[in-house]
MARMI-818551 format. One record per residue: residue in one letter; x, y, z of N, C-alpha, C, O in turn. Coordinates in steps of 0.02 Angstrom, whole numbers. Layout:
('A', (X, Y, Z), (X, Y, Z), (X, Y, Z), (X, Y, Z))
...
***
This chain:
('X', (7740, 12154, 209), (7699, 12094, 203), (7736, 12037, 237), (7794, 12023, 221))
('X', (7703, 12004, 283), (7732, 11948, 321), (7732, 11884, 279), (7685, 11871, 241))
('X', (7784, 11845, 288), (7787, 11780, 254), (7755, 11729, 301), (7773, 11725, 360))
('X', (7708, 11691, 275), (7674, 11641, 314), (7699, 11571, 294), (7700, 11554, 235))
('X', (7718, 11533, 344), (7737, 11464, 331), (7675, 11420, 326), (7625, 11435, 359))
('X', (7677, 11368, 286), (7621, 11322, 285), (7611, 11292, 355), (7659, 11281, 391))
('X', (7548, 11278, 372), (7532, 11251, 438), (7572, 11187, 451), (7593, 11174, 507))
('X', (7581, 11146, 400), (7617, 11083, 407), (7688, 11095, 432), (7713, 11056, 473))
('X', (7721, 11146, 408), (7790, 11161, 429), (7793, 11180, 502), (7844, 11169, 535))
('X', (7740, 11209, 528), (7739, 11229, 598), (7722, 11172, 645), (7738, 11175, 704))
('X', (7690, 11120, 619), (7666, 11066, 661), (7713, 11006, 664), (7706, 10964, 709))
('X', (7760, 11002, 620), (7797, 10940, 613), (7871, 10949, 625), (7904, 10985, 588))
('X', (7898, 10916, 677), (7970, 10918, 686), (8004, 10878, 630), (7977, 10827, 608))
('X', (8061, 10900, 606), (8094, 10869, 550), (8154, 10826, 573), (8211, 10845, 562))
('X', (8140, 10770, 604), (8192, 10723, 622), (8214, 10689, 558), (8172, 10662, 521))
('X', (8277, 10688, 544), (8300, 10659, 481), (8350, 10603, 491), (8373, 10573, 441))
('X', (8369, 10588, 551), (8419, 10537, 563), (8391, 10482, 608), (8366, 10495, 663))
('X', (8395, 10421, 584), (8374, 10364, 625), (8426, 10355, 679), (8486, 10361, 667))
('X', (8404, 10341, 739), (8447, 10335, 797), (8474, 10265, 807), (8461, 10220, 766))
('X', (8511, 10255, 861), (8541, 10190, 875), (8489, 10134, 884), (8504, 10076, 870))
('X', (8429, 10151, 906), (8377, 10100, 915), (8358, 10069, 848), (8346, 10008, 844))
('X', (8355, 10109, 795), (8338, 10082, 728), (8394, 10035, 705), (8380, 9981, 679))
('X', (8455, 10056, 713), (8512, 10014, 693), (8512, 9948, 732), (8522, 9895, 703))
('X', (8502, 9952, 797), (8501, 9892, 839), (8446, 9844, 818), (8455, 9783, 816))
('X', (8388, 9872, 801), (8331, 9831, 781), (8347, 9794, 716), (8334, 9734, 710))
('X', (8375, 9829, 668), (8393, 9799, 604), (8445, 9744, 615), (8439, 9690, 587))
('X', (8497, 9759, 654), (8550, 9710, 666), (8524, 9647, 701), (8551, 9593, 692))
('X', (8472, 9655, 742), (8444, 9598, 777), (8408, 9549, 731), (8402, 9490, 746))
('X', (8384, 9574, 674), (8343, 9532, 629), (8375, 9520, 561), (8352, 9475, 525))
('X', (8426, 9556, 542), (8457, 9548, 477), (8530, 9530, 485), (8572, 9575, 496))
('X', (8548, 9466, 481), (8618, 9447, 487), (8658, 9470, 425), (8629, 9480, 372))
('X', (8722, 9478, 434), (8765, 9498, 378), (8778, 9439, 332), (8795, 9384, 354))
('X', (8769, 9451, 268), (8786, 9402, 216), (8841, 9434, 174), (8829, 9484, 139))
('X', (8900, 9407, 177), (8957, 9437, 142), (8963, 9412, 70), (9007, 9434, 33))
('X', (8919, 9367, 51), (8915, 9343, -18), (8843, 9356, -41), (8796, 9345, -2))
('X', (8834, 9378, -102), (8767, 9392, -128), (8722, 9331, -120), (8744, 9274, -128))
('X', (8658, 9343, -103), (8609, 9291, -92), (8542, 9313, -118), (8531, 9372, -133))
('X', (8496, 9266, -123), (8427, 9282, -143), (8385, 9287, -80), (8384, 9241, -39))
('X', (8350, 9342, -72), (8309, 9353, -13), (8241, 9317, -21), (8232, 9279, -68))
('X', (8195, 9330, 24), (8131, 9295, 24), (8089, 9309, -39), (8043, 9272, -54))
('X', (8105, 9363, -74), (8070, 9379, -136), (8110, 9358, -197), (8094, 9376, -254))
('X', (8164, 9320, -184), (8209, 9296, -237), (8247, 9352, -272), (8267, 9345, -330))
('X', (8256, 9408, -237), (8293, 9465, -263), (8365, 9461, -236), (8375, 9444, -178))
('X', (8414, 9476, -278), (8483, 9475, -254), (8494, 9529, -201), (8473, 9586, -209))
('X', (8528, 9510, -148), (8544, 9556, -94), (8613, 9538, -68), (8640, 9485, -83))
('X', (8641, 9583, -28), (8707, 9571, 2), (8711, 9611, 67), (8672, 9658, 77))
('X', (8757, 9593, 109), (8764, 9629, 172), (8705, 9616, 218), (8686, 9558, 229))
('X', (8675, 9669, 244), (8618, 9664, 289), (8552, 9672, 252), (8505, 9701, 278))
('X', (8550, 9647, 190), (8489, 9652, 150), (8490, 9709, 100), (8438, 9733, 78))
('X', (8550, 9730, 81), (8557, 9785, 32), (8538, 9760, -37), (8560, 9707, -59))
('X', (8495, 9799, -71), (8477, 9786, -141), (8506, 9842, -183), (8522, 9895, -156))
('X', (8514, 9831, -244), (8542, 9883, -288), (8588, 9850, -338), (8569, 9801, -370))
('X', (8647, 9876, -344), (8695, 9849, -392), (8729, 9787, -361), (8788, 9790, -341))
('X', (8692, 9733, -356), (8717, 9670, -328), (8718, 9618, -383), (8670, 9613, -422))
('X', (8771, 9580, -388), (8775, 9529, -440), (8791, 9461, -409), (8820, 9457, -355))
('X', (8772, 9408, -443), (8783, 9340, -420), (8857, 9328, -407), (8900, 9345, -449))
('X', (8873, 9300, -350), (8942, 9285, -332), (8979, 9344, -300), (9036, 9335, -279))
('X', (8948, 9401, -296), (8981, 9460, -267), (8999, 9447, -194), (8962, 9415, -157))
('X', (9058, 9471, -174), (9082, 9464, -105), (9100, 9534, -79), (9125, 9576, -116))
('X', (9086, 9545, -15), (9105, 9607, 17), (9133, 9592, 86), (9126, 9536, 111))
('X', (9164, 9641, 117), (9190, 9633, 185), (9136, 9653, 235), (9085, 9683, 217))
('X', (9148, 9637, 298), (9103, 9658, 351), (9097, 9734, 352), (9042, 9761, 360))
('X', (9153, 9768, 345), (9154, 9841, 345), (9111, 9869, 288), (9073, 9916, 297))
('X', (9118, 9840, 228), (9077, 9862, 171), (9003, 9849, 184), (8961, 9889, 164))
('X', (8987, 9793, 216), (8917, 9778, 233), (8889, 9831, 280), (8832, 9853, 272))
('X', (8930, 9852, 329), (8908, 9903, 376), (8898, 9971, 342), (8853, 10008, 359))
('X', (8941, 9987, 295), (8935, 10050, 257), (8870, 10049, 216), (8834, 10099, 215))
('X', (8856, 9993, 183), (8794, 9987, 145), (8734, 9994, 191), (8685, 10027, 174))
('X', (8737, 9962, 250), (8682, 9966, 298), (8669, 10038, 318), (8612, 10061, 319))
('X', (8721, 10074, 335), (8713, 10144, 357), (8683, 10187, 301), (8640, 10230, 314))
('X', (8704, 10176, 239), (8675, 10212, 183), (8601, 10195, 173), (8560, 10239, 161))
('X', (8585, 10131, 178), (8515, 10110, 171), (8472, 10136, 228), (8414, 10154, 217))
('X', (8500, 10139, 288), (8463, 10166, 345), (8452, 10241, 337), (8399, 10267, 356))
('X', (8502, 10277, 310), (8492, 10348, 296), (8434, 10358, 246), (8393, 10402, 254))
('X', (8432, 10315, 195), (8378, 10319, 145), (8311, 10304, 177), (8261, 10336, 160))
('X', (8308, 10256, 222), (8245, 10240, 256), (8223, 10298, 300), (8164, 10315, 303))
('X', (8271, 10330, 334), (8255, 10389, 374), (8229, 10446, 332), (8183, 10482, 351))
('X', (8259, 10455, 273), (8236, 10507, 228), (8165, 10493, 204), (8125, 10539, 195))
('X', (8149, 10428, 194), (8082, 10410, 173), (8031, 10425, 229), (7976, 10447, 215))
('X', (8050, 10413, 292), (8006, 10430, 347), (7991, 10505, 345), (7933, 10526, 348))
('X', (8043, 10545, 339), (8035, 10617, 338), (7992, 10641, 279), (7950, 10686, 286))
('X', (8001, 10609, 222), (7965, 10629, 162), (7891, 10607, 163), (7848, 10642, 139))
('X', (7878, 10548, 191), (7812, 10518, 184), (7766, 10527, 244), (7705, 10517, 239))
('X', (7793, 10547, 301), (7752, 10554, 362), (7742, 10627, 377), (7790, 10666, 382))
('X', (7679, 10647, 384), (7664, 10717, 399), (7648, 10728, 473), (7645, 10785, 496))
('X', (7638, 10675, 511), (7622, 10681, 582), (7686, 10689, 623), (7737, 10661, 604))
('X', (7684, 10725, 677), (7743, 10730, 721), (7761, 10662, 750), (7716, 10622, 765))
('X', (7825, 10649, 758), (7849, 10585, 783), (7897, 10593, 841), (7934, 10642, 844))
('X', (7897, 10545, 886), (7950, 10541, 936), (8010, 10507, 903), (8003, 10478, 849))
('X', (8068, 10510, 935), (8126, 10475, 907), (8113, 10400, 904), (8135, 10368, 856))
('X', (8080, 10371, 953), (8065, 10300, 953), (8019, 10282, 894), (8031, 10231, 861))
('X', (7969, 10322, 881), (7925, 10310, 824), (7963, 10315, 759), (7955, 10274, 714))
('X', (8005, 10366, 754), (8046, 10375, 694), (8090, 10315, 682), (8094, 10289, 626))
('X', (8124, 10291, 735), (8169, 10234, 729), (8131, 10171, 709), (8155, 10132, 667))
('X', (8073, 10160, 739), (8032, 10102, 722), (8013, 10104, 648), (8017, 10053, 614))
('X', (7991, 10162, 624), (7971, 10168, 554), (8031, 10161, 507), (8024, 10134, 452))
('X', (8089, 10185, 527), (8149, 10177, 485), (8166, 10103, 477), (8183, 10081, 422))
('X', (8161, 10064, 531), (8172, 9992, 527), (8120, 9959, 483), (8136, 9916, 442))
('X', (8058, 9979, 492), (8002, 9952, 452), (8014, 9965, 378), (8008, 9920, 337))
('X', (8030, 10027, 360), (8042, 10045, 290), (8104, 10011, 264), (8106, 9990, 206))
('X', (8156, 10004, 304), (8216, 9968, 284), (8197, 9898, 261), (8226, 9872, 213))
('X', (8150, 9867, 295), (8131, 9799, 281), (8080, 9793, 224), (8089, 9750, 180))
('X', (8029, 9835, 222), (7976, 9827, 172), (7986, 9871, 110), (7957, 9858, 58))
('X', (8025, 9923, 117), (8036, 9969, 62), (7992, 10031, 66), (7936, 10028, 92))
('X', (8017, 10086, 40), (7980, 10150, 44), (7916, 10147, 3), (7866, 10177, 23))
('X', (7916, 10114, -53), (7856, 10110, -95), (7800, 10073, -60), (7743, 10095, -61))
('X', (7816, 10017, -29), (7765, 9980, 8), (7739, 10020, 67), (7679, 10021, 80))
('X', (7785, 10054, 102), (7763, 10096, 158), (7717, 10153, 133), (7667, 10168, 165))
('X', (7735, 10183, 77), (7695, 10239, 50), (7623, 10218, 37), (7577, 10259, 43))
('X', (7612, 10155, 18), (7545, 10130, 3), (7511, 10096, 63), (7455, 10073, 57))
('X', (7545, 10094, 120), (7521, 10054, 176), (7470, 10089, 221), (7465, 10151, 221))
('X', (7433, 10049, 257), (7388, 10075, 308), (7427, 10104, 367), (7401, 10147, 403))
('X', (7488, 10082, 377), (7529, 10111, 430), (7537, 10186, 416), (7525, 10227, 460))
('X', (7556, 10203, 355), (7566, 10273, 336), (7499, 10312, 337), (7496, 10367, 363))
('X', (7448, 10282, 309), (7383, 10316, 306), (7357, 10332, 376), (7334, 10388, 389))
('X', (7361, 10284, 421), (7337, 10295, 489), (7381, 10346, 526), (7356, 10388, 562))
('X', (7446, 10340, 515), (7493, 10386, 548), (7481, 10458, 525), (7479, 10503, 567))
('X', (7473, 10468, 461), (7462, 10536, 436), (7393, 10564, 456), (7382, 10624, 453))
('X', (7348, 10519, 476), (7284, 10541, 504), (7291, 10551, 580), (7242, 10564, 615))
('X', (7352, 10544, 604), (7368, 10550, 676), (7334, 10498, 719), (7320, 10509, 778))
('X', (7321, 10441, 689), (7295, 10383, 726), (7356, 10340, 744), (7370, 10290, 711))
('X', (7391, 10360, 795), (7453, 10327, 815), (7442, 10254, 837), (7480, 10210, 819))
('X', (7389, 10242, 875), (7373, 10174, 897), (7357, 10130, 837), (7379, 10072, 833))
('X', (7318, 10157, 790), (7302, 10119, 730), (7363, 10104, 688), (7368, 10049, 659))
('X', (7408, 10152, 683), (7469, 10142, 644), (7511, 10087, 677), (7538, 10044, 643))
('X', (7517, 10090, 743), (7556, 10039, 779), (7527, 9970, 768), (7563, 9922, 756))
('X', (7461, 9964, 771), (7428, 9900, 760), (7438, 9877, 687), (7447, 9817, 675))
('X', (7438, 9923, 641), (7448, 9905, 570), (7518, 9877, 558), (7526, 9835, 514))
('X', (7568, 9900, 595), (7635, 9872, 588), (7633, 9796, 599), (7668, 9759, 564))
('X', (7593, 9775, 647), (7590, 9703, 665), (7562, 9659, 610), (7569, 9598, 613))
('X', (7528, 9689, 561), (7498, 9650, 507), (7548, 9630, 453), (7533, 9587, 411))
('X', (7606, 9660, 452), (7656, 9648, 400), (7702, 9591, 420), (7761, 9603, 436))
('X', (7677, 9530, 420), (7716, 9473, 445), (7736, 9424, 391), (7766, 9372, 406))
('X', (7721, 9438, 330), (7736, 9391, 276), (7803, 9407, 243), (7818, 9465, 229))
('X', (7843, 9356, 232), (7907, 9363, 196), (7905, 9314, 138), (7910, 9253, 148))
('X', (7897, 9340, 78), (7889, 9296, 20), (7825, 9256, 29), (7771, 9286, 37))
('X', (7829, 9191, 26), (7770, 9148, 35), (7762, 9123, 106), (7717, 9084, 121))
('X', (7805, 9146, 151), (7803, 9121, 220), (7763, 9169, 264), (7786, 9224, 280))
('X', (7704, 9149, 284), (7662, 9189, 329), (7691, 9186, 399), (7715, 9133, 421))
('X', (7690, 9241, 434), (7713, 9243, 503), (7788, 9246, 512), (7812, 9248, 568))
('X', (7825, 9246, 457), (7898, 9244, 461), (7927, 9306, 495), (7982, 9304, 523))
('X', (7891, 9362, 491), (7917, 9424, 519), (7882, 9445, 583), (7888, 9502, 605))
('X', (7847, 9399, 614), (7808, 9416, 674), (7851, 9446, 730), (7832, 9496, 759))
('X', (7908, 9416, 745), (7951, 9441, 799), (7979, 9510, 782), (7983, 9554, 825))
('X', (7997, 9520, 719), (8023, 9585, 699), (7970, 9639, 706), (7983, 9693, 733))
('X', (7909, 9624, 683), (7855, 9673, 688), (7837, 9688, 760), (7820, 9745, 777))
('X', (7840, 9638, 803), (7826, 9650, 874), (7879, 9696, 903), (7863, 9740, 943))
('X', (7941, 9687, 884), (7995, 9731, 909), (7985, 9802, 883), (7995, 9850, 921))
('X', (7965, 9810, 820), (7952, 9877, 793), (7891, 9908, 827), (7891, 9968, 842))
('X', (7840, 9868, 839), (7781, 9892, 875), (7800, 9917, 945), (7779, 9970, 966))
('X', (7839, 9877, 980), (7858, 9895, 1048), (7900, 9959, 1049), (7892, 10001, 1093))
('X', (7945, 9967, 1001), (7984, 10028, 996), (7939, 10087, 979), (7946, 10141, 1008))
('X', (7893, 10078, 932), (7847, 10131, 911), (7805, 10156, 970), (7792, 10216, 977))
('X', (7783, 10110, 1013), (7738, 10128, 1068), (7774, 10144, 1133), (7742, 10159, 1184))
('X', (7841, 10142, 1132), (7880, 10155, 1193), (7870, 10228, 1214), (7872, 10274, 1173))
('X', (7861, 10238, 1278), (7854, 10305, 1306), (7919, 10322, 1342), (7939, 10287, 1389))
('X', (7950, 10375, 1322), (8011, 10400, 1355), (8031, 10466, 1325), (8081, 10496, 1345))
***
């Protein structure tokens, strides 16, 4: 008796690591904060936007900020792999890893970006990325970041 793999396993490459483009994109828009701060949602963060076990007055080194960033980027890449069923190019994967790093896996899971992408509507998913421009109460605050993610997502190479 032959073992049959699910059709999904045959259709989807399993990229699990965000590439240098994702890291570069995040570094372009998230400066290092070596002292804990409140982000646009008034949540404590540190480093390049790391949330988690952060406390008021906490201080870290640049090296520690980079370590936190790499761990958070790995988690964002894992979320892409877990939540996206459509095949992706490395550029698309990197764009989505940056997007998830910024908005969170839960928000991405409920987003039209994910819904359109899993329906293999790549153009629609790319356009949906551009709609996520609000940071806290500031409309349009993330416009440049989303345009960079859109451009990476739609890059042909």
